[in-house]
N, CA, C and O atoms as a GROMACS GRO file, in nm:
protein
  460
    1MET      N    1  -0.811   0.378   3.312
    1MET     CA    2  -0.721   0.491   3.300
    1MET      C    3  -0.718   0.563   3.435
    1MET      O    4  -0.818   0.565   3.506
    2PRO      N    5  -0.608   0.621   3.468
    2PRO     CA    6  -0.597   0.689   3.598
    2PRO      C    7  -0.684   0.815   3.603
    2PRO      O    8  -0.695   0.890   3.506
    3HIS      N    9  -0.745   0.835   3.717
    3HIS     CA   10  -0.823   0.955   3.745
    3HIS      C   11  -0.940   0.975   3.649
    3HIS      O   12  -0.985   1.088   3.630
    4GLY      N   13  -0.989   0.869   3.589
    4GLY     CA   14  -1.108   0.878   3.505
    4GLY      C   15  -1.086   0.945   3.370
    4GLY      O   16  -1.183   0.982   3.304
    5ILE      N   17  -0.961   0.962   3.328
    5ILE     CA   18  -0.935   1.025   3.199
    5ILE      C   19  -0.969   0.924   3.090
    5ILE      O   20  -0.930   0.808   3.096
    6ARG      N   21  -1.041   0.970   2.992
    6ARG     CA   22  -1.079   0.883   2.880
    6ARG      C   23  -1.006   0.928   2.754
    6ARG      O   24  -0.972   1.045   2.738
    7GLY      N   25  -0.983   0.835   2.667
    7GLY     CA   26  -0.915   0.867   2.542
    7GLY      C   27  -0.920   0.746   2.450
    7GLY      O   28  -0.992   0.650   2.476
    8PHE      N   29  -0.844   0.753   2.346
    8PHE     CA   30  -0.837   0.640   2.254
    8PHE      C   31  -0.691   0.621   2.215
    8PHE      O   32  -0.608   0.710   2.230
    9LEU      N   33  -0.663   0.503   2.164
    9LEU     CA   34  -0.527   0.468   2.126
    9LEU      C   35  -0.528   0.420   1.982
    9LEU      O   36  -0.604   0.331   1.945
   10LEU      N   37  -0.443   0.480   1.902
   10LEU     CA   38  -0.424   0.435   1.765
   10LEU      C   39  -0.276   0.415   1.745
   10LEU      O   40  -0.199   0.512   1.741
   11SER      N   41  -0.236   0.292   1.732
   11SER     CA   42  -0.094   0.264   1.713
   11SER      C   43  -0.066   0.238   1.565
   11SER      O   44  -0.158   0.211   1.487
   12ALA      N   45   0.060   0.246   1.529
   12ALA     CA   46   0.099   0.219   1.391
   12ALA      C   47   0.066   0.075   1.355
   12ALA      O   48   0.027   0.046   1.242
   13HIS      N   49   0.082  -0.016   1.451
   13HIS     CA   50   0.053  -0.158   1.424
   13HIS      C   51  -0.096  -0.178   1.397
   13HIS      O   52  -0.134  -0.252   1.306
   14THR      N   53  -0.181  -0.112   1.475
   14THR     CA   54  -0.326  -0.122   1.455
   14THR      C   55  -0.364  -0.070   1.318
   14THR      O   56  -0.441  -0.134   1.246
   15TYR      N   57  -0.310   0.045   1.281
   15TYR     CA   58  -0.341   0.102   1.149
   15TYR      C   59  -0.291   0.010   1.038
   15TYR      O   60  -0.360  -0.009   0.938
   16LEU      N   61  -0.173  -0.046   1.055
   16LEU     CA   62  -0.116  -0.135   0.954
   16LEU      C   63  -0.205  -0.257   0.932
   16LEU      O   64  -0.230  -0.296   0.818
   17MET      N   65  -0.253  -0.318   1.040
   17MET     CA   66  -0.339  -0.435   1.028
   17MET      C   67  -0.471  -0.400   0.957
   17MET      O   68  -0.519  -0.476   0.874
   18GLN      N   69  -0.527  -0.284   0.990
   18GLN     CA   70  -0.649  -0.238   0.921
   18GLN      C   71  -0.621  -0.210   0.774
   18GLN      O   72  -0.702  -0.243   0.688
   19ALA      N   73  -0.506  -0.149   0.746
   19ALA     CA   74  -0.470  -0.118   0.608
   19ALA      C   75  -0.451  -0.245   0.525
   19ALA      O   76  -0.492  -0.250   0.409
   20LEU      N   77  -0.390  -0.346   0.584
   20LEU     CA   78  -0.373  -0.473   0.512
   20LEU      C   79  -0.507  -0.537   0.482
   20LEU      O   80  -0.528  -0.591   0.373
   21SER      N   81  -0.598  -0.529   0.576
   21SER     CA   82  -0.733  -0.583   0.555
   21SER      C   83  -0.805  -0.505   0.444
   21SER      O   84  -0.869  -0.565   0.357
   22THR      N   85  -0.794  -0.374   0.447
   22THR     CA   86  -0.857  -0.291   0.346
   22THR      C   87  -0.794  -0.314   0.209
   22THR      O   88  -0.865  -0.320   0.109
   23ALA      N   89  -0.662  -0.328   0.204
   23ALA     CA   90  -0.593  -0.353   0.078
   23ALA      C   91  -0.639  -0.484   0.017
   23ALA      O   92  -0.653  -0.495  -0.105
   24ARG      N   93  -0.663  -0.584   0.100
   24ARG     CA   94  -0.711  -0.713   0.050
   24ARG      C   95  -0.847  -0.695  -0.016
   24ARG      O   96  -0.872  -0.753  -0.122
   25VAL      N   97  -0.934  -0.616   0.044
   25VAL     CA   98  -1.067  -0.592  -0.013
   25VAL      C   99  -1.057  -0.509  -0.141
   25VAL      O  100  -1.120  -0.543  -0.241
   26LEU      N  101  -0.979  -0.401  -0.139
   26LEU     CA  102  -0.966  -0.314  -0.256
   26LEU      C  103  -0.906  -0.388  -0.374
   26LEU      O  104  -0.943  -0.362  -0.489
   27SER      N  105  -0.814  -0.478  -0.347
   27SER     CA  106  -0.745  -0.548  -0.455
   27SER      C  107  -0.819  -0.672  -0.501
   27SER      O  108  -0.771  -0.745  -0.587
   28ASP      N  109  -0.936  -0.697  -0.443
   28ASP     CA  110  -1.017  -0.813  -0.480
   28ASP      C  111  -0.939  -0.943  -0.467
   28ASP      O  112  -0.945  -1.030  -0.554
   29TYR      N  113  -0.866  -0.956  -0.356
   29TYR     CA  114  -0.791  -1.078  -0.332
   29TYR      C  115  -0.889  -1.191  -0.304
   29TYR      O  116  -0.971  -1.182  -0.212
   30ASP      N  117  -0.880  -1.298  -0.382
   30ASP     CA  118  -0.966  -1.413  -0.361
   30ASP      C  119  -0.899  -1.518  -0.274
   30ASP      O  120  -0.966  -1.593  -0.203
   31THR      N  121  -0.768  -1.524  -0.278
   31THR     CA  122  -0.696  -1.626  -0.202
   31THR      C  123  -0.582  -1.561  -0.126
   31THR      O  124  -0.540  -1.450  -0.160
   32GLN      N  125  -0.531  -1.628  -0.028
   32GLN     CA  126  -0.416  -1.578   0.048
   32GLN      C  127  -0.290  -1.572  -0.039
   32GLN      O  128  -0.200  -1.494  -0.010
   33ASP      N  129  -0.283  -1.654  -0.145
   33ASP     CA  130  -0.164  -1.654  -0.231
   33ASP      C  131  -0.143  -1.519  -0.296
   33ASP      O  132  -0.029  -1.480  -0.322
   34ASP      N  133  -0.252  -1.446  -0.323
   34ASP     CA  134  -0.239  -1.316  -0.388
   34ASP      C  135  -0.175  -1.212  -0.298
   34ASP      O  136  -0.122  -1.112  -0.346
   35LEU      N  137  -0.179  -1.235  -0.168
   35LEU     CA  138  -0.119  -1.140  -0.074
   35LEU      C  139   0.000  -1.206  -0.002
   35LEU      O  140   0.023  -1.182   0.116
   36LYS      N  141   0.073  -1.288  -0.075
   36LYS     CA  142   0.186  -1.354  -0.011
   36LYS      C  143   0.294  -1.253   0.020
   36LYS      O  144   0.311  -1.152  -0.048
   37GLY      N  145   0.366  -1.282   0.125
   37GLY     CA  146   0.468  -1.192   0.172
   37GLY      C  147   0.580  -1.172   0.071
   37GLY      O  148   0.617  -1.264  -0.003
   38ARG      N  149   0.632  -1.054   0.069
   38ARG     CA  150   0.743  -1.020  -0.021
   38ARG      C  151   0.865  -0.984   0.063
   38ARG      O  152   0.853  -0.931   0.173
   39ASN      N  153   0.982  -1.014   0.009
   39ASN     CA  154   1.106  -0.983   0.081
   39ASN      C  155   1.158  -0.843   0.052
   39ASN      O  156   1.235  -0.789   0.131
   40THR      N  157   1.116  -0.784  -0.060
   40THR     CA  158   1.161  -0.651  -0.097
   40THR      C  159   1.042  -0.556  -0.103
   40THR      O  160   0.928  -0.598  -0.123
   41VAL      N  161   1.071  -0.428  -0.086
   41VAL     CA  162   0.964  -0.328  -0.090
   41VAL      C  163   0.910  -0.313  -0.231
   41VAL      O  164   0.788  -0.311  -0.250
   42LEU      N  165   0.997  -0.304  -0.329
   42LEU     CA  166   0.957  -0.296  -0.470
   42LEU      C  167   1.034  -0.400  -0.550
   42LEU      O  168   1.142  -0.444  -0.510
   43ASP      N  169   0.976  -0.438  -0.662
   43ASP     CA  170   1.042  -0.532  -0.752
   43ASP      C  171   1.146  -0.455  -0.833
   43ASP      O  172   1.112  -0.362  -0.906
   44ASP      N  173   1.270  -0.493  -0.822
   44ASP     CA  174   1.379  -0.422  -0.889
   44ASP      C  175   1.376  -0.439  -1.041
   44ASP      O  176   1.441  -0.363  -1.112
   45HIS      N  177   1.302  -0.536  -1.091
   45HIS     CA  178   1.302  -0.565  -1.234
   45HIS      C  179   1.202  -0.480  -1.312
   45HIS      O  180   1.206  -0.480  -1.435
   46ASN      N  181   1.113  -0.410  -1.244
   46ASN     CA  182   1.011  -0.330  -1.312
   46ASN      C  183   1.061  -0.188  -1.337
   46ASN      O  184   1.135  -0.131  -1.257
   47ARG      N  185   1.018  -0.134  -1.451
   47ARG     CA  186   1.043   0.006  -1.483
   47ARG      C  187   0.912   0.079  -1.466
   47ARG      O  188   0.817   0.057  -1.542
   48TYR      N  189   0.905   0.165  -1.367
   48TYR     CA  190   0.778   0.230  -1.334
   48TYR      C  191   0.752   0.354  -1.420
   48TYR      O  192   0.639   0.403  -1.423
   49ASP      N  193   0.853   0.404  -1.488
   49ASP     CA  194   0.833   0.519  -1.576
   49ASP      C  195   0.808   0.478  -1.720
   49ASP      O  196   0.802   0.564  -1.808
   50ASP      N  197   0.794   0.350  -1.746
   50ASP     CA  198   0.770   0.298  -1.881
   50ASP      C  199   0.622   0.316  -1.918
   50ASP      O  200   0.534   0.286  -1.838
   51ASP      N  201   0.596   0.366  -2.038
   51ASP     CA  202   0.458   0.391  -2.083
   51ASP      C  203   0.393   0.271  -2.150
   51ASP      O  204   0.281   0.284  -2.199
   52SER      N  205   0.458   0.156  -2.153
   52SER     CA  206   0.404   0.042  -2.229
   52SER      C  207   0.291  -0.030  -2.156
   52SER      O  208   0.214  -0.103  -2.218
   53SER      N  209   0.280  -0.011  -2.027
   53SER     CA  210   0.173  -0.075  -1.950
   53SER      C  211   0.041   0.000  -1.972
   53SER      O  212   0.041   0.121  -1.995
   54ASP      N  213  -0.070  -0.073  -1.966
   54ASP     CA  214  -0.201  -0.011  -1.986
   54ASP      C  215  -0.237   0.081  -1.870
   54ASP      O  216  -0.199   0.056  -1.756
   55LEU      N  217  -0.312   0.187  -1.901
   55LEU     CA  218  -0.364   0.275  -1.797
   55LEU      C  219  -0.473   0.202  -1.719
   55LEU      O  220  -0.545   0.119  -1.775
   56LEU      N  221  -0.485   0.233  -1.592
   56LEU     CA  222  -0.592   0.175  -1.511
   56LEU      C  223  -0.725   0.237  -1.548
   56LEU      O  224  -0.732   0.355  -1.582
   57ASN      N  225  -0.830   0.156  -1.543
   57ASN     CA  226  -0.963   0.213  -1.566
   57ASN      C  227  -1.003   0.295  -1.444
   57ASN      O  228  -0.932   0.295  -1.343
   58GLU      N  229  -1.115   0.365  -1.452
   58GLU     CA  230  -1.155   0.458  -1.346
   58GLU      C  231  -1.172   0.388  -1.212
   58GLU      O  232  -1.132   0.441  -1.108
   59GLN      N  233  -1.230   0.269  -1.213
   59GLN     CA  234  -1.253   0.195  -1.088
   59GLN      C  235  -1.121   0.161  -1.019
   59GLN      O  236  -1.106   0.184  -0.899
   60PHE      N  237  -1.026   0.106  -1.094
   60PHE     CA  238  -0.899   0.067  -1.036
   60PHE      C  239  -0.812   0.189  -1.004
   60PHE      O  240  -0.729   0.184  -0.913
   61HIS      N  241  -0.830   0.298  -1.080
   61HIS     CA  242  -0.755   0.420  -1.050
   61HIS      C  243  -0.794   0.472  -0.911
   61HIS      O  244  -0.706   0.513  -0.834
   62LYS      N  245  -0.921   0.472  -0.880
   62LYS     CA  246  -0.967   0.516  -0.746
   62LYS      C  247  -0.912   0.425  -0.638
   62LYS      O  248  -0.870   0.473  -0.532
   63LYS      N  249  -0.912   0.295  -0.662
   63LYS     CA  250  -0.856   0.201  -0.564
   63LYS      C  251  -0.707   0.222  -0.547
   63LYS      O  252  -0.654   0.212  -0.436
   64TYR      N  253  -0.638   0.250  -0.657
   64TYR     CA  254  -0.494   0.275  -0.651
   64TYR      C  255  -0.466   0.397  -0.563
   64TYR      O  256  -0.375   0.394  -0.481
   65LEU      N  257  -0.544   0.502  -0.580
   65LEU     CA  258  -0.526   0.622  -0.499
   65LEU      C  259  -0.547   0.592  -0.351
   65LEU      O  260  -0.477   0.648  -0.266
   66GLN      N  261  -0.643   0.506  -0.320
   66GLN     CA  262  -0.666   0.467  -0.181
   66GLN      C  263  -0.547   0.389  -0.125
   66GLN      O  264  -0.504   0.412  -0.012
   67LEU      N  265  -0.493   0.296  -0.204
   67LEU     CA  266  -0.378   0.218  -0.160
   67LEU      C  267  -0.258   0.308  -0.134
   67LEU      O  268  -0.190   0.294  -0.032
   68VAL      N  269  -0.231   0.400  -0.225
   68VAL     CA  270  -0.117   0.490  -0.209
   68VAL      C  271  -0.140   0.583  -0.089
   68VAL      O  272  -0.045   0.614  -0.017
   69GLY      N  273  -0.263   0.627  -0.068
   69GLY     CA  274  -0.293   0.709   0.049
   69GLY      C  275  -0.266   0.634   0.179
   69GLY      O  276  -0.211   0.691   0.273
   70MET      N  277  -0.306   0.508   0.184
   70MET     CA  278  -0.278   0.428   0.304
   70MET      C  279  -0.128   0.410   0.323
   70MET      O  280  -0.078   0.415   0.436
   71LEU      N  281  -0.055   0.389   0.214
   71LEU     CA  282   0.090   0.375   0.224
   71LEU      C  283   0.154   0.505   0.275
   71LEU      O  284   0.250   0.501   0.352
   72ASN      N  285   0.100   0.619   0.233
   72ASN     CA  286   0.150   0.747   0.285
   72ASN      C  287   0.134   0.756   0.435
   72ASN      O  288   0.225   0.798   0.505
   73TRP      N  289   0.018   0.716   0.485
   73TRP     CA  290  -0.006   0.720   0.630
   73TRP      C  291   0.086   0.623   0.703
   73TRP      O  292   0.141   0.657   0.808
   74ILE      N  293   0.102   0.504   0.649
   74ILE     CA  294   0.189   0.405   0.714
   74ILE      C  295   0.332   0.459   0.719
   74ILE      O  296   0.402   0.443   0.820
   75SER      N  297   0.375   0.522   0.612
   75SER     CA  298   0.508   0.582   0.609
   75SER      C  299   0.520   0.694   0.712
   75SER      O  300   0.620   0.705   0.782
   76ALA      N  301   0.417   0.777   0.721
   76ALA     CA  302   0.418   0.889   0.816
   76ALA      C  303   0.416   0.840   0.961
   76ALA      O  304   0.466   0.909   1.051
   77LEU      N  305   0.358   0.722   0.985
   77LEU     CA  306   0.352   0.668   1.120
   77LEU      C  307   0.482   0.601   1.163
   77LEU      O  308   0.492   0.549   1.274
   78GLY      N  309   0.581   0.603   1.075
   78GLY     CA  310   0.712   0.555   1.118
   78GLY      C  311   0.773   0.445   1.034
   78GLY      O  312   0.885   0.403   1.063
   79ARG      N  313   0.704   0.396   0.932
   79ARG     CA  314   0.762   0.291   0.848
   79ARG      C  315   0.845   0.356   0.737
   79ARG      O  316   0.803   0.363   0.622
   80VAL      N  317   0.963   0.404   0.775
   80VAL     CA  318   1.048   0.474   0.680
   80VAL      C  319   1.103   0.381   0.571
   80VAL      O  320   1.151   0.428   0.468
   81ASP      N  321   1.096   0.250   0.594
   81ASP     CA  322   1.146   0.156   0.495
   81ASP      C  323   1.062   0.155   0.367
   81ASP      O  324   1.110   0.109   0.263
   82ILE      N  325   0.938   0.205   0.373
   82ILE     CA  326   0.855   0.208   0.252
   82ILE      C  327   0.841   0.349   0.196
   82ILE      O  328   0.766   0.369   0.100
   83THR      N  329   0.911   0.446   0.252
   83THR     CA  330   0.894   0.585   0.210
   83THR      C  331   0.932   0.606   0.064
   83THR      O  332   0.856   0.669  -0.010
   84TYR      N  333   1.046   0.553   0.021
   84TYR     CA  334   1.086   0.571  -0.119
   84TYR      C  335   0.983   0.510  -0.213
   84TYR      O  336   0.943   0.573  -0.311
   85ALA      N  337   0.940   0.388  -0.184
   85ALA     CA  338   0.843   0.321  -0.270
   85ALA      C  339   0.712   0.398  -0.274
   85ALA      O  340   0.651   0.412  -0.380
   86THR      N  341   0.668   0.447  -0.159
   86THR     CA  342   0.543   0.521  -0.151
   86THR      C  343   0.550   0.650  -0.233
   86THR      O  344   0.458   0.680  -0.309
   87ARG      N  345   0.658   0.724  -0.217
   87ARG     CA  346   0.674   0.849  -0.293
   87ARG      C  347   0.686   0.821  -0.442
   87ARG      O  348   0.634   0.896  -0.524
   88ASN      N  349   0.754   0.714  -0.476
   88ASN     CA  350   0.767   0.676  -0.616
   88ASN      C  351   0.630   0.643  -0.677
   88ASN      O  352   0.599   0.688  -0.788
   89LEU      N  353   0.549   0.566  -0.606
   89LEU     CA  354   0.416   0.532  -0.657
   89LEU      C  355   0.325   0.654  -0.662
   89LEU      O  356   0.241   0.664  -0.752
   90ALA      N  357   0.340   0.746  -0.566
   90ALA     CA  358   0.256   0.865  -0.564
   90ALA      C  359   0.283   0.956  -0.684
   90ALA      O  360   0.197   1.037  -0.720
   91ARG      N  361   0.397   0.945  -0.744
   91ARG     CA  362   0.429   1.024  -0.864
   91ARG      C  363   0.333   0.994  -0.978
   91ARG      O  364   0.313   1.076  -1.068
   92TYR      N  365   0.273   0.875  -0.976
   92TYR     CA  366   0.189   0.831  -1.086
   92TYR      C  367   0.040   0.837  -1.052
   92TYR      O  368  -0.040   0.768  -1.113
   93ASN      N  369   0.003   0.919  -0.954
   93ASN     CA  370  -0.138   0.929  -0.916
   93ASN      C  371  -0.227   0.980  -1.029
   93ASN      O  372  -0.343   0.940  -1.038
   94ALA      N  373  -0.175   1.066  -1.114
   94ALA     CA  374  -0.257   1.124  -1.221
   94ALA      C  375  -0.278   1.025  -1.336
   94ALA      O  376  -0.385   1.025  -1.397
   95ALA      N  377  -0.180   0.944  -1.365
   95ALA     CA  378  -0.189   0.850  -1.477
   95ALA      C  379  -0.136   0.714  -1.433
   95ALA      O  380  -0.028   0.672  -1.476
   96SER      N  381  -0.210   0.647  -1.348
   96SER     CA  382  -0.168   0.518  -1.294
   96SER      C  383  -0.183   0.409  -1.400
   96SER      O  384  -0.278   0.407  -1.477
   97ARG      N  385  -0.087   0.321  -1.400
   97ARG     CA  386  -0.086   0.210  -1.495
   97ARG      C  387  -0.088   0.078  -1.420
   97ARG      O  388  -0.074   0.073  -1.298
   98VAL      N  389  -0.106  -0.030  -1.495
   98VAL     CA  390  -0.114  -0.163  -1.436
   98VAL      C  391   0.014  -0.195  -1.359
   98VAL      O  392   0.007  -0.257  -1.253
   99VAL      N  393   0.129  -0.154  -1.409
   99VAL     CA  394   0.255  -0.181  -1.340
   99VAL      C  395   0.258  -0.112  -1.204
   99VAL      O  396   0.318  -0.165  -1.110
  100HIS      N  397   0.197   0.004  -1.192
  100HIS     CA  398   0.192   0.074  -1.064
  100HIS      C  399   0.097   0.004  -0.967
  100HIS      O  400   0.125  -0.006  -0.847
  101TRP      N  401  -0.014  -0.046  -1.019
  101TRP     CA  402  -0.111  -0.122  -0.939
  101TRP      C  403  -0.043  -0.245  -0.879
  101TRP      O  404  -0.056  -0.273  -0.760
  102GLU      N  405   0.029  -0.318  -0.963
  102GLU     CA  406   0.100  -0.437  -0.916
  102GLU      C  407   0.207  -0.400  -0.813
  102GLU      O  408   0.230  -0.474  -0.717
  103ALA      N  409   0.273  -0.288  -0.833
  103ALA     CA  410   0.376  -0.244  -0.739
  103ALA      C  411   0.315  -0.209  -0.603
  103ALA      O  412   0.373  -0.240  -0.499
  104ALA      N  413   0.199  -0.145  -0.604
  104ALA     CA  414   0.132  -0.111  -0.478
  104ALA      C  415   0.095  -0.238  -0.402
  104ALA      O  416   0.111  -0.246  -0.280
  105LYS      N  417   0.045  -0.339  -0.474
  105LYS     CA  418   0.014  -0.467  -0.410
  105LYS      C  419   0.142  -0.533  -0.357
  105LYS      O  420   0.140  -0.598  -0.252
  106HIS      N  421   0.251  -0.516  -0.429
  106HIS     CA  422   0.379  -0.572  -0.386
  106HIS      C  423   0.422  -0.510  -0.253
  106HIS      O  424   0.470  -0.581  -0.165
  107VAL      N  425   0.405  -0.379  -0.238
  107VAL     CA  426   0.443  -0.312  -0.113
  107VAL      C  427   0.357  -0.365   0.002
  107VAL      O  428   0.408  -0.387   0.112
  108PHE      N  429   0.227  -0.387  -0.022
  108PHE     CA  430   0.144  -0.443   0.082
  108PHE      C  431   0.183  -0.586   0.116
  108PHE      O  432   0.171  -0.628   0.231
  109GLY      N  433   0.230  -0.662   0.017
  109GLY     CA  434   0.283  -0.795   0.044
  109GLY      C  435   0.407  -0.788   0.132
  109GLY      O  436   0.426  -0.873   0.219
  110TYR      N  437   0.490  -0.689   0.109
  110TYR     CA  438   0.608  -0.668   0.194
  110TYR      C  439   0.564  -0.635   0.337
  110TYR      O  440   0.620  -0.688   0.433
  111LEU      N  441   0.464  -0.548   0.350
  111LEU     CA  442   0.417  -0.511   0.484
  111LEU      C  443   0.353  -0.629   0.556
  111LEU      O  444   0.360  -0.638   0.678
  112LYS      N  445   0.291  -0.718   0.480
  112LYS     CA  446   0.232  -0.835   0.542
  112LYS      C  447   0.342  -0.924   0.601
  112LYS      O  448   0.328  -0.977   0.712
  113LYS      N  449   0.450  -0.940   0.525
  113LYS     CA  450   0.558  -1.027   0.572
  113LYS      C  451   0.640  -0.961   0.684
  113LYS      O  452   0.695  -1.029   0.770
  114HIS      N  453   0.648  -0.828   0.680
  114HIS     CA  454   0.730  -0.753   0.776
  114HIS      C  455   0.644  -0.647   0.846
  114HIS      O  456   0.663  -0.528   0.824
  115PRO      N  457   0.549  -0.689   0.929
  115PRO     CA  458   0.460  -0.591   0.992
  115PRO      C  459   0.532  -0.508   1.095
  115PRO      O  460   0.471  -0.420   1.158
   0.00000   0.00000   0.00000
């Protein structure tokens, strides 16, 4: 660095790569197939306000909150293409269901394919 100035660099790409790695661990991905790339941010066929899906247990609810938190940061760092999906998923932070968990994984699959 010029003149001995020290600092650190955190880019959106660096955070995204770390978030994808963390999402893989949180989601207990055993194979690469589980994190295959997606072409869309959210699945258009799912109804996220439907109450028929089971509620997440405490363990998965905490993981869901972490995933949505990471998506919030990624959106704030400039990935406006996931902002709607992130805000939509954040609406269900209090009572997350299996359909929301799958949707959060879907968004990370999209980010994997379109970093």
